C-alpha positions in Angstrom: 139.8 321.6 68.9 140.5 319.2 65.3 138.7 316.0 64.2 140.2 313.9 61.6 138.5 310.9 59.7 139.8 307.7 59.7 142.1 307.7 56.9 143.8 311.3 58.5 145.8 310.1 61.4 147.6 311.8 62.0 151.3 309.3 61.3 154.8 310.2 63.1 157.0 311.4 60.7 160.7 309.5 60.6 163.3 311.8 60.9 165.2 312.9 57.1 168.7 313.9 57.4 169.9 315.7 54.7 172.1 313.5 52.3 175.7 314.8 52.3 176.4 315.9 48.5 180.6 316.1 48.8 181.7 312.1 48.4 185.0 313.4 50.7 182.9 314.5 53.8 181.6 311.0 53.8 185.1 309.3 53.2 187.8 311.7 55.2 191.0 310.0 54.1 192.6 306.1 52.9 194.2 303.9 55.6 197.9 303.6 54.8 199.2 300.0 56.6 200.5 297.5 55.3 197.8 295.1 55.3 195.4 297.7 54.0 198.1 297.2 51.2 197.5 293.6 50.9 193.9 293.9 50.3 194.5 296.2 47.6 196.7 293.6 46.2 195.2 290.5 46.7 191.5 291.5 47.6 190.5 294.2 45.7 189.3 296.3 48.6 189.8 300.1 49.6 190.1 300.8 53.3 188.8 304.4 54.5 188.5 306.3 57.1 184.9 307.8 57.0 182.2 309.8 58.8 181.3 308.1 61.9 177.8 308.8 61.3 177.6 307.8 57.9 176.2 304.3 56.9 177.0 301.3 54.1 175.1 303.2 51.4 176.3 306.8 51.8 179.8 305.1 51.1 179.1 303.2 49.5 177.6 306.4 47.1 180.4 308.0 47.8 183.4 305.9 46.8 181.1 305.8 43.3 180.5 309.5 43.2 184.4 310.2 43.7 186.4 307.4 42.0 183.7 306.7 38.9 184.2 302.5 39.9 181.0 300.4 40.6 180.8 298.8 44.7 180.1 295.6 45.4 180.3 295.4 48.8 180.6 297.5 51.8 182.4 296.3 55.1 182.4 298.8 58.5 183.3 298.8 61.8 184.7 300.7 65.1 188.0 300.7 66.1 189.5 301.1 69.4 190.4 304.7 68.4 186.7 306.0 67.7 186.9 306.0 64.3 185.0 304.0 61.4 186.6 301.9 59.3 184.8 300.4 56.1 186.2 298.4 53.2 185.3 299.2 50.0 185.2 295.8 47.4 185.0 297.3 44.1 183.5 294.8 41.2 185.6 292.6 39.0 185.6 294.6 36.1 187.9 298.0 38.1 191.5 297.9 39.7 192.0 298.7 43.8 195.5 299.6 43.1 194.4 302.1 40.0 192.7 304.2 42.7 195.1 303.1 45.0 197.7 304.9 42.7 195.7 308.1 41.9 195.7 308.6 45.4 199.5 307.8 45.4 199.0 305.0 48.0 201.2 303.1 45.5 
């Protein structure tokens, strides 16, 4: 039997996930709908279908790494088809339409 001092009591360990290294394993593909194109032009937002297990911090990291931009805000939702959509608002000094043109959306 092993005895521990009060300070050294066993604490439950948090399970840490390995970060997904490739940004394109988080950002699966851009969403190409009329509404998405309208968001790009009017609100400086990109809409992506993302990995369902990724969180907002990971989506922000992947976008900043893939496109060399600064992200202001990320909103997510699950749609009826079971996909996870992410609305990514870029900071004012970057243009979502430039990135959409690079991706061949516009």
